[in-house]
KETOR-758086 format. One line per field, with one value per residue (C-alpha): residue number from 1; y, x, z. Coordinates in nm, 4 decimals, decimal comma, m for minus. Layout:
BEGIN
pos: c(NUM | ...)
north: c(Y | ...)
east: c(X | ...)
up: c(Z | ...)
//
This chain:
BEGIN
pos: c(1 | 2 | 3 | 4 | 5 | 6 | 7 | 8 | 9 | 10 | 11 | 12 | 13 | 14 | 15 | 16 | 17 | 18 | 19 | 20 | 21 | 22 | 23 | 24 | 25 | 26 | 27 | 28 | 29 | 30 | 31 | 32 | 33 | 34 | 35 | 36 | 37 | 38 | 39 | 40 | 41 | 42 | 43 | 44 | 45 | 46 | 47 | 48 | 49 | 50 | 51 | 52 | 53 | 54 | 55 | 56 | 57 | 58 | 59 | 60 | 61 | 62 | 63 | 64 | 65 | 66 | 67 | 68 | 69 | 70 | 71 | 72 | 73 | 74 | 75 | 76 | 77 | 78 | 79 | 80 | 81 | 82 | 83 | 84 | 85 | 86 | 87 | 88 | 89 | 90 | 91 | 92 | 93 | 94 | 95 | 96 | 97 | 98 | 99 | 100 | 101 | 102 | 103 | 104 | 105 | 106 | 107 | 108 | 109 | 110 | 111 | 112 | 113 | 114 | 115 | 116 | 117 | 118 | 119 | 120 | 121 | 122 | 123 | 124 | 125 | 126 | 127 | 128 | 129 | 130 | 131 | 132 | 133 | 134 | 135 | 136 | 137 | 138 | 139 | 140 | 141 | 142 | 143 | 144 | 145 | 146 | 147 | 148 | 149 | 150 | 151 | 152 | 153 | 154 | 155 | 156 | 157 | 158 | 159 | 160 | 161 | 162 | 163 | 164 | 165 | 166 | 167 | 168 | 169 | 170 | 171 | 172 | 173 | 174 | 175 | 176 | 177 | 178 | 179 | 180 | 181 | 182 | 183 | 184 | 185 | 186 | 187 | 188 | 189 | 190 | 191 | 192 | 193 | 194 | 195 | 196 | 197 | 198 | 199 | 200 | 201 | 202 | 203 | 204 | 205 | 206 | 207 | 208 | 209 | 210 | 211 | 212 | 213 | 214 | 215 | 216 | 217 | 218 | 219 | 220 | 221 | 222 | 223 | 224 | 225 | 226 | 227 | 228 | 229 | 230 | 231 | 232 | 233 | 234 | 235 | 236 | 237 | 238 | 239 | 240 | 241 | 242 | 243 | 244 | 245 | 246 | 247 | 248 | 249 | 250 | 251 | 252 | 253 | 254 | 255 | 256 | 257 | 258 | 259 | 260 | 261 | 262 | 263 | 264 | 265 | 266 | 267 | 268 | 269 | 270 | 271 | 272 | 273 | 274 | 275 | 276 | 277 | 278 | 279 | 280 | 281 | 282 | 283 | 284 | 285 | 286 | 287 | 288 | 289 | 290 | 291 | 292 | 293 | 294 | 295 | 296 | 297 | 298 | 299 | 300 | 301 | 302 | 303 | 304 | 305 | 306 | 307 | 308 | 309 | 310 | 311 | 312 | 313 | 314 | 315 | 316 | 317 | 318 | 319 | 320 | 321 | 322 | 323 | 324 | 325 | 326 | 327 | 328 | 329 | 330 | 331 | 332 | 333 | 334 | 335 | 336 | 337 | 338 | 339 | 340 | 341 | 342 | 343 | 344 | 345 | 346 | 347 | 348 | 349 | 350 | 351 | 352 | 353 | 354 | 355 | 356 | 357 | 358 | 359 | 360 | 361 | 362 | 363 | 364 | 365 | 366 | 367 | 368 | 369 | 370 | 371 | 372 | 373 | 374 | 375 | 376 | 377 | 378 | 379 | 380 | 381 | 382 | 383 | 384 | 385 | 386 | 387 | 388 | 389 | 390 | 391 | 392 | 393 | 394 | 395 | 396 | 397 | 398 | 399 | 400 | 401 | 402 | 403 | 404 | 405)
north: c(2,2118 | 1,8384 | 1,7103 | 1,3629 | 1,1252 | 1,0381 | 1,4015 | 1,4133 | 1,0891 | 1,2131 | 1,3300 | 1,6311 | 1,5626 | 1,6660 | 1,7022 | 1,9844 | 2,1261 | 2,1646 | 2,3326 | 2,5873 | 2,6461 | 2,6904 | 2,9455 | 3,1412 | 3,1426 | 3,2556 | 3,5344 | 3,6476 | 3,6683 | 3,3284 | 3,0896 | 2,7373 | 2,4178 | 2,2346 | 1,8619 | 1,7493 | 1,7430 | 1,4918 | 1,7473 | 1,7298 | 2,0646 | 2,0186 | 2,0780 | 1,9374 | 1,8490 | 2,1491 | 2,0087 | 1,9791 | 2,3413 | 2,4547 | 2,2504 | 2,3994 | 2,7531 | 2,6727 | 2,5047 | 2,8070 | 3,0273 | 2,8079 | 2,9025 | 2,5793 | 2,3446 | 2,1454 | 1,8494 | 1,5299 | 1,1758 | 1,0928 | 0,8179 | 1,0504 | 1,1474 | 0,8350 | 0,9582 | 0,9898 | 0,6451 | 0,5085 | 0,6995 | 0,5567 | 0,2078 | 0,2748 | 0,3782 | 0,0456 | m0,1253 | 0,0705 | 0,1063 | m0,2249 | m0,4609 | m0,4937 | m0,4979 | m0,3155 | m0,2509 | 0,1289 | 0,0624 | m0,0656 | 0,2672 | 0,5388 | 0,8899 | 1,0674 | 1,4012 | 1,2901 | 0,9507 | 1,0602 | 1,0666 | 0,7237 | 0,5919 | 0,7691 | 0,5968 | 0,2584 | 0,2700 | 0,3724 | 0,0797 | m0,1874 | m0,1023 | m0,1668 | m0,0558 | m0,3047 | m0,4531 | m0,5204 | m0,4027 | m0,4850 | m0,1965 | m0,1936 | 0,0301 | 0,2702 | 0,3852 | 0,6971 | 0,8301 | 0,9492 | 0,5954 | 0,4565 | 0,7630 | 0,7047 | 0,3467 | 0,4341 | 0,7197 | 0,4620 | 0,2539 | 0,0099 | m0,1199 | m0,0529 | m0,3071 | m0,1408 | m0,4256 | m0,3438 | m0,4165 | m0,4992 | m0,3868 | m0,7446 | m0,7104 | m0,3656 | m0,1975 | m0,3811 | m0,6380 | m0,9926 | m1,3063 | m1,4530 | m1,1356 | m1,1080 | m1,4705 | m1,4250 | m1,1188 | m1,2444 | m1,2897 | m1,3933 | m1,0213 | m0,9343 | m0,8180 | m0,6699 | m0,5314 | m0,2282 | m0,2317 | 0,0676 | m0,0098 | 0,1891 | 0,3128 | 0,6524 | 0,7176 | 0,4628 | 0,4718 | 0,0920 | m0,1613 | m0,4963 | m0,8000 | m0,9274 | m1,2845 | m1,1567 | m0,9488 | m1,2578 | m1,4740 | m1,2055 | m1,1182 | m1,4861 | m1,5558 | m1,2643 | m1,3603 | m1,7150 | m1,5722 | m1,3834 | m1,0507 | m0,7435 | m0,6017 | m0,2312 | m0,1587 | 0,2032 | 0,2471 | 0,6236 | 0,6011 | 0,2952 | 0,4762 | 0,6358 | 0,2882 | 0,1435 | m0,1244 | m0,4748 | m0,6534 | m0,7615 | m0,4071 | m0,4651 | m0,1745 | m0,1791 | m0,4214 | m0,3283 | m0,5475 | m0,6039 | m0,8295 | m1,0776 | m1,0000 | m0,8852 | m0,8752 | m0,6190 | m0,2565 | m0,0404 | 0,3320 | 0,5747 | 0,9472 | 1,2203 | 1,3907 | 1,2150 | 1,0734 | 1,3489 | 1,6209 | 1,7444 | 1,7665 | 2,0639 | 1,9522 | 1,6929 | 1,4170 | 1,0444 | 0,7134 | 0,3623 | 0,0301 | m0,1853 | m0,5366 | m0,5186 | m0,5702 | m0,2936 | m0,0149 | m0,0082 | 0,0386 | 0,3236 | 0,5321 | 0,6465 | 0,7099 | 0,9400 | 1,1109 | 1,1861 | 1,2644 | 1,5136 | 1,4852 | 1,4530 | 1,5229 | 1,8634 | 1,8983 | 2,1214 | 1,9032 | 1,5943 | 1,7538 | 1,8840 | 1,5485 | 1,3859 | 1,5450 | 1,3421 | 1,0361 | 1,1739 | 1,0429 | 1,3895 | 1,4096 | 1,0550 | 1,1399 | 1,4426 | 1,2312 | 0,9623 | 1,2234 | 1,3494 | 0,9932 | 0,9687 | 1,3010 | 1,1654 | 0,8714 | 1,1155 | 1,3098 | 0,9882 | 0,8874 | 1,2342 | 1,2302 | 0,8813 | 0,9728 | 1,2907 | 1,1221 | 0,8547 | 1,1305 | 1,3048 | 0,9791 | 0,9395 | 0,5816 | 0,4764 | 0,1104 | 0,0297 | 0,2374 | 0,3327 | 0,1942 | 0,4210 | 0,7299 | 1,0159 | 0,9538 | 0,8234 | 0,7001 | 0,8041 | 0,6522 | 0,9452 | 0,7470 | 0,7991 | 1,1735 | 1,1251 | 1,3009 | 1,1484 | 1,2079 | 1,4864 | 1,6796 | 1,6254 | 1,7760 | 2,0643 | 2,1559 | 2,1099 | 2,3634 | 2,6099 | 2,5913 | 2,4863 | 2,6001 | 2,2547 | 2,0875 | 1,7096 | 1,4854 | 1,2834 | 0,9128 | 0,9841 | 1,0776 | 0,7243 | 0,4976 | 0,3654 | 0,1240 | 0,3117 | 0,6420 | 0,7914 | 0,6975 | 0,7704 | 1,0865 | 1,1158 | 1,3307 | 1,4073 | 1,4487 | 1,5900 | 1,9263 | 2,0749 | 1,9723 | 2,3212 | 2,2914 | 1,9396 | 2,0470 | 2,3468 | 2,1507 | 1,8709 | 2,1205 | 2,2767 | 1,9357 | 1,8428 | 2,1576 | 2,0916 | 1,7357 | 1,8560 | 2,1113 | 1,8467 | 1,6596 | 1,3805 | 1,6102 | 1,5074 | 1,8100 | 1,9850 | 2,3597 | 2,3626 | 2,2988 | 1,9600 | 2,1235 | 2,3599 | 2,3487 | 2,4133 | 2,7190)
east: c(m5,3072 | m5,2475 | m4,9289 | m4,8678 | m4,7016 | m4,4347 | m4,3200 | m4,3158 | m4,1179 | m3,8216 | m3,5302 | m3,3204 | m3,0343 | m2,7522 | m2,4940 | m2,7094 | m2,7788 | m2,4048 | m2,3767 | m2,6306 | m2,4212 | m2,1106 | m2,2923 | m2,3916 | m2,0313 | m1,9045 | m2,1623 | m2,0174 | m1,6705 | m1,5236 | m1,3455 | m1,4879 | m1,3244 | m1,6266 | m1,5550 | m1,9140 | m2,0631 | m1,9946 | m1,9614 | m1,6548 | m1,4791 | m1,3964 | m1,7355 | m1,8408 | m1,5812 | m1,4905 | m1,6602 | m1,9874 | m1,9690 | m1,9003 | m2,1919 | m2,4260 | m2,3274 | m2,4049 | m2,7346 | m2,8458 | m2,8003 | m3,0222 | m3,3436 | m3,5123 | m3,5406 | m3,8628 | m3,9504 | m3,7616 | m3,8947 | m3,9871 | m3,7242 | m3,4540 | m3,2977 | m3,2430 | m2,8930 | m2,8064 | m2,9430 | m2,7265 | m2,4224 | m2,4704 | m2,4958 | m2,1687 | m2,0115 | m2,1066 | m1,9456 | m1,6192 | m1,5803 | m1,7233 | m1,7349 | m2,1141 | m2,3542 | m2,6641 | m2,9649 | m3,0179 | m3,3922 | m3,3246 | m3,1676 | m3,3907 | m3,2450 | m3,3771 | m3,3638 | m3,0721 | m3,0186 | m3,2765 | m3,5454 | m3,4316 | m3,4832 | m3,8186 | m3,9435 | m3,7978 | m3,9474 | m4,2870 | m4,2698 | m4,1617 | m4,2842 | m4,6265 | m4,7191 | m4,5961 | m4,3216 | m4,0068 | m3,6827 | m3,3358 | m3,0867 | m2,7400 | m2,6610 | m2,4827 | m2,6137 | m2,7195 | m3,0312 | m3,2288 | m3,2422 | m3,4312 | m3,6557 | m3,7712 | m3,8546 | m4,0420 | m4,2199 | m4,3927 | m4,4879 | m4,1979 | m4,0883 | m3,7174 | m3,5157 | m3,1833 | m2,9376 | m2,6139 | m2,3004 | m1,9545 | m1,5975 | m1,5222 | m1,7682 | m1,6329 | m1,9516 | m2,1430 | m2,4187 | m2,3000 | m2,4900 | m2,4836 | m2,6292 | m2,8990 | m3,0029 | m3,0166 | m3,2424 | m3,4728 | m3,8375 | m4,1530 | m4,2333 | m3,9048 | m3,9628 | m3,6266 | m3,2927 | m3,0838 | m2,7056 | m2,4796 | m2,1315 | m1,9147 | m2,1117 | m2,1891 | m2,0776 | m1,7963 | m1,6509 | m1,6222 | m1,7272 | m1,8924 | m1,6676 | m1,7492 | m1,8151 | m2,0564 | m2,2415 | m2,2852 | m2,4091 | m2,6334 | m2,8038 | m2,8453 | m3,0083 | m3,2525 | m3,3328 | m3,4012 | m3,6570 | m3,8271 | m3,7142 | m3,5914 | m3,2401 | m3,1594 | m2,7872 | m2,6767 | m2,3631 | m2,3306 | m1,9679 | m1,8775 | m1,6484 | m1,4553 | m1,3609 | m1,0127 | m0,9118 | m0,8926 | m0,5701 | m0,5244 | m0,5702 | m0,9205 | m1,1688 | m1,4539 | m1,7315 | m2,0975 | m2,3480 | m2,5051 | m2,2120 | m2,3194 | m2,6916 | m2,8400 | m3,1849 | m3,0886 | m3,2014 | m2,8899 | m2,8877 | m2,6160 | m2,5595 | m2,3718 | m2,3060 | m1,9971 | m1,7679 | m1,8652 | m1,8800 | m2,2272 | m2,4040 | m2,6319 | m2,7214 | m2,9578 | m2,9114 | m2,8915 | m3,0007 | m3,1057 | m3,0727 | m3,3832 | m3,4952 | m3,6532 | m4,0127 | m3,9867 | m3,9357 | m4,3048 | m4,3911 | m4,1447 | m4,2454 | m4,5893 | m4,4436 | m4,1799 | m4,4394 | m4,6597 | m4,3991 | m4,1810 | m4,2511 | m3,8823 | m3,5316 | m3,3788 | m3,3470 | m3,0346 | m2,8599 | m2,9266 | m2,8002 | m2,4852 | m2,4246 | m2,3688 | m2,0235 | m1,9430 | m1,8676 | m1,6087 | m1,2518 | m1,1433 | m1,4032 | m1,3365 | m0,9659 | m1,0515 | m1,2669 | m1,0003 | m0,7426 | m0,9815 | m1,0320 | m0,6549 | m0,6616 | m0,9235 | m0,6947 | m0,4148 | m0,6431 | m0,7538 | m0,3948 | m0,3267 | m0,6379 | m0,5721 | m0,2118 | m0,3127 | m0,5906 | m0,3469 | m0,1085 | m0,3887 | m0,4912 | m0,8357 | m0,8760 | m1,0500 | m1,1434 | m1,1994 | m1,0033 | m1,2260 | m1,1709 | m1,4122 | m1,6320 | m1,4633 | m1,5462 | m1,3732 | m1,5682 | m1,3808 | m1,4079 | m1,4086 | m1,5051 | m1,1639 | m1,2286 | m1,4950 | m1,7580 | m2,0458 | m2,0515 | m2,3082 | m2,1332 | m1,7974 | m1,9330 | m2,1020 | m1,7845 | m1,5674 | m1,7712 | m1,8027 | m1,4485 | m1,2396 | m1,4627 | m1,4521 | m1,7738 | m1,8110 | m2,1184 | m2,2247 | m2,3010 | m2,6586 | m2,7308 | m2,6618 | m2,8518 | m2,8238 | m2,5308 | m2,2254 | m2,4059 | m2,2650 | m1,9034 | m1,8475 | m1,8274 | m1,7926 | m1,5294 | m1,5597 | m1,2367 | m1,4230 | m1,2884 | m0,9682 | m0,6279 | m0,5909 | m0,9183 | m0,8328 | m0,4913 | m0,6352 | m0,9276 | m0,7068 | m0,4673 | m0,7626 | m0,8941 | m0,5569 | m0,5522 | m0,9105 | m0,8282 | m0,5243 | m0,7379 | m0,9935 | m0,7297 | m0,9751 | m1,2264 | m1,5844 | m1,7623 | m1,9456 | m1,9465 | m2,2638 | m2,5872 | m2,7437 | m3,0634 | m2,8824 | m3,0010 | m2,7962 | m2,9244)
up: c(0,9759 | 1,0143 | 0,8546 | 0,7159 | 0,9561 | 0,6979 | 0,7076 | 1,0846 | 1,1067 | 0,9005 | 1,1127 | 1,0114 | 0,7730 | 1,0038 | 0,7255 | 0,5901 | 0,9370 | 0,9957 | 0,6556 | 0,7768 | 1,0873 | 0,8720 | 0,6583 | 0,9692 | 1,0915 | 0,7522 | 0,7449 | 1,0778 | 0,9217 | 1,0162 | 0,7828 | 0,8077 | 0,6826 | 0,5437 | 0,5597 | 0,6072 | 0,2570 | m0,0200 | m0,2962 | m0,5215 | m0,5445 | m0,9141 | m1,0755 | m1,4109 | m1,6776 | m1,8960 | m2,2074 | m2,0169 | m1,9055 | m2,2614 | m2,3901 | m2,1302 | m2,2306 | m2,5948 | m2,5033 | m2,3005 | m2,6066 | m2,8233 | m2,6444 | m2,7533 | m2,4551 | m2,4786 | m2,2606 | m2,3335 | m2,3099 | m1,9509 | m1,9479 | m2,0798 | m2,4106 | m2,6235 | m2,7069 | m2,3372 | m2,2569 | m2,5366 | m2,4069 | m2,0570 | m2,2047 | m2,3868 | m2,0568 | m1,9011 | m2,1993 | m2,1894 | m1,8119 | m1,6907 | m1,9883 | m1,9682 | m2,2600 | m2,1304 | m2,3535 | m2,3544 | m2,3207 | m1,9661 | m1,8660 | m1,7209 | m1,6833 | m1,3749 | m1,1918 | m0,9780 | m0,8154 | m0,5571 | m0,8239 | m0,9417 | m0,5915 | m0,5708 | m0,8869 | m0,7972 | m0,4493 | m0,5860 | m0,8270 | m0,5760 | m0,2245 | m0,0794 | 0,2736 | 0,5296 | 0,3116 | 0,5109 | 0,3521 | 0,4845 | 0,4843 | 0,6398 | 0,9358 | 0,8936 | 0,5565 | 0,3670 | 0,5438 | 0,2426 | 0,1011 | 0,3976 | 0,4150 | 0,0576 | 0,1487 | 0,4667 | 0,2893 | 0,0710 | 0,3723 | 0,3938 | 0,7319 | 0,7047 | 0,9011 | 0,9813 | 1,0325 | 1,2158 | 1,0151 | 1,1498 | 1,1026 | 0,9934 | 0,7048 | 0,6142 | 0,7450 | 0,4720 | 0,4765 | 0,4192 | 0,3253 | 0,6753 | 0,8276 | 0,5601 | 0,6094 | 0,9866 | 0,9546 | 0,6805 | 0,7755 | 0,5864 | 0,5524 | 0,3774 | 0,0222 | m0,0721 | 0,0327 | m0,0429 | m0,0706 | m0,1317 | m0,2575 | m0,2054 | 0,0886 | 0,2310 | 0,5125 | 0,5307 | 0,1792 | 0,1892 | m0,0734 | m0,0206 | m0,0662 | m0,4202 | m0,3086 | m0,0441 | m0,3039 | m0,5202 | m0,2334 | m0,0836 | m0,4115 | m0,5024 | m0,1667 | m0,2046 | m0,5631 | m0,4478 | m0,2059 | m0,4874 | m0,3411 | m0,5258 | m0,4879 | m0,5136 | m0,5424 | m0,5012 | m0,7136 | m0,7263 | m0,6070 | m0,8144 | m1,0571 | m0,7734 | m0,6447 | m0,6421 | m0,8918 | m0,7490 | m0,6584 | m1,0195 | m1,1471 | m1,2840 | m1,2761 | m1,0222 | m1,1092 | m1,1250 | m0,9425 | m1,2834 | m1,3670 | m1,0999 | m1,0687 | m1,4016 | m1,2398 | m0,9766 | m0,9885 | m1,0023 | m0,9268 | m1,0345 | m1,0699 | m1,2514 | m0,9169 | m0,7847 | m1,0556 | m1,2991 | m1,0302 | m1,1297 | m0,7933 | m0,8534 | m1,2045 | m1,0520 | m1,3040 | m1,2417 | m1,3870 | m1,3009 | m1,4821 | m1,4563 | m1,5380 | m1,8823 | m1,7676 | m1,5055 | m1,7596 | m1,8558 | m1,4874 | m1,4442 | m1,7452 | m1,6223 | m1,2782 | m1,4286 | m1,6485 | m1,3507 | m1,0835 | m1,2733 | m1,6523 | m1,7445 | m1,6159 | m1,6889 | m2,0657 | m2,0635 | m1,8056 | m2,0173 | m2,3363 | m2,1711 | m2,0013 | m2,3395 | m2,3204 | m2,0076 | m2,2156 | m2,4556 | m2,4159 | m2,3016 | m2,0237 | m1,9069 | m1,8863 | m1,6709 | m1,4397 | m1,4087 | m1,3134 | m1,0467 | m0,9183 | m0,8749 | m0,6899 | m0,4510 | m0,3804 | m0,3000 | m0,0672 | 0,1012 | 0,1753 | 0,3162 | 0,5368 | 0,6716 | 0,7518 | 0,9326 | 1,1286 | 1,2449 | 1,3544 | 1,5437 | 1,7089 | 1,5536 | 1,4276 | 1,1074 | 1,1706 | 0,8016 | 0,5473 | 0,2526 | m0,0964 | m0,2809 | m0,2544 | m0,0624 | 0,3016 | 0,6103 | 0,9118 | 1,2237 | 1,5714 | 1,8173 | 2,1278 | 2,2916 | 2,3089 | 2,5754 | 2,3622 | 2,1748 | 1,8016 | 1,8013 | 2,0758 | 1,9043 | 1,5806 | 1,7622 | 1,9470 | 1,6380 | 1,4411 | 1,7275 | 1,8629 | 1,5629 | 1,2741 | 1,1144 | 0,9996 | 1,0161 | 1,0136 | 1,3203 | 1,2931 | 1,3978 | 1,0370 | 0,9195 | 1,1579 | 1,5108 | 1,5123 | 1,6396 | 1,5875 | 1,9076 | 1,8414 | 1,4717 | 1,2624 | 0,8871 | 0,7186 | 0,3480 | 0,1529 | m0,1460 | m0,0304 | m0,1733 | m0,0382 | 0,1064 | 0,2982 | 0,4113 | 0,5405 | 0,7228 | 0,8608 | 0,9933 | 1,1499 | 1,3308 | 1,4281 | 1,5761 | 1,7883 | 1,8935 | 2,0025 | 2,1937 | 2,3765 | 2,4691 | 2,6649 | 2,7327 | 2,9012 | 2,8492 | 2,9864 | 2,6992 | 2,6707 | 2,4621 | 2,6513 | 2,5817 | 2,4515 | 2,2151 | 1,8528 | 1,5443 | 1,3620)
//
């Protein structure tokens, strides 16, 4: 059988590969501190769980509109109003089967084969794979510590070519947990708009961001670029990863393009997940999510303190999401070997920089502090012992051709 080249070109998602290795170790009786996956340990807010139990008893779960329940689109618009001070027409909001499906639809709507798209490096791998899967030529542009591992206007201008049709920004970013400087977001989006290019802004971690210096809540890109395509999710702030529910906010004239795509690609998002998600936007559920955001900030401070104690630097402290991007170059190991040895010798899973691009891929690993404080404390204790045992040695104990199972 001959397989499509787009399938053959996609590299393994190493965060998931290390999860498989952790599962194998646990099946053999080992305890593993899993710090590789961005999955909040809290789960959905209690009111959402209660609603889902009631919905399951009803037995009546027909298809919804392809663009999502009108009531849920209205509730999301209300969330933009209350959380970000933005008045968004609910008709511009499309509910999707996770943020991944939002990106699938948006990419199908915007990308023609051969289109060049600028994406920062490092960045979340699945985003660029969606783009390349529809024929885009993804231009991974290295970012710098000075720009907080984010694209800036100067870098975008320097890398723009006549073939460039759009750019993708994630703020806060996975894997670094860093946000773009607001003035750079304004200038970058304005430059791209002036070129007639589209802008996709991944904001799935937006509501886990810190307030600004004046205490203002995090600002959506829609506040400075109403014509941008913004993608968000119920997975992170609301803790609903396996529910597979997300949304995007579109320019008004793009909605008519998206509807037949949604109808044909997956008919509609999960009906029970949508109905239960209406309970996300009650004052009680928002209070729960805000308390969890504060808990993530506490975990971040703990992780950064412990990493400094261990001697593993974080060049740019995160200000959102729940990741830290750690420079492990002083250990004498490359990132993949570091992660392989950490799971085998210390039973701690991390994610190598290779998942996220090419720039610095050998010297950085990602740690997720979405795990519980207990798991973080245990995992960092093990990591400290592992680093002490390394003692600067750079001779691997795992053969170079070994594969994670």
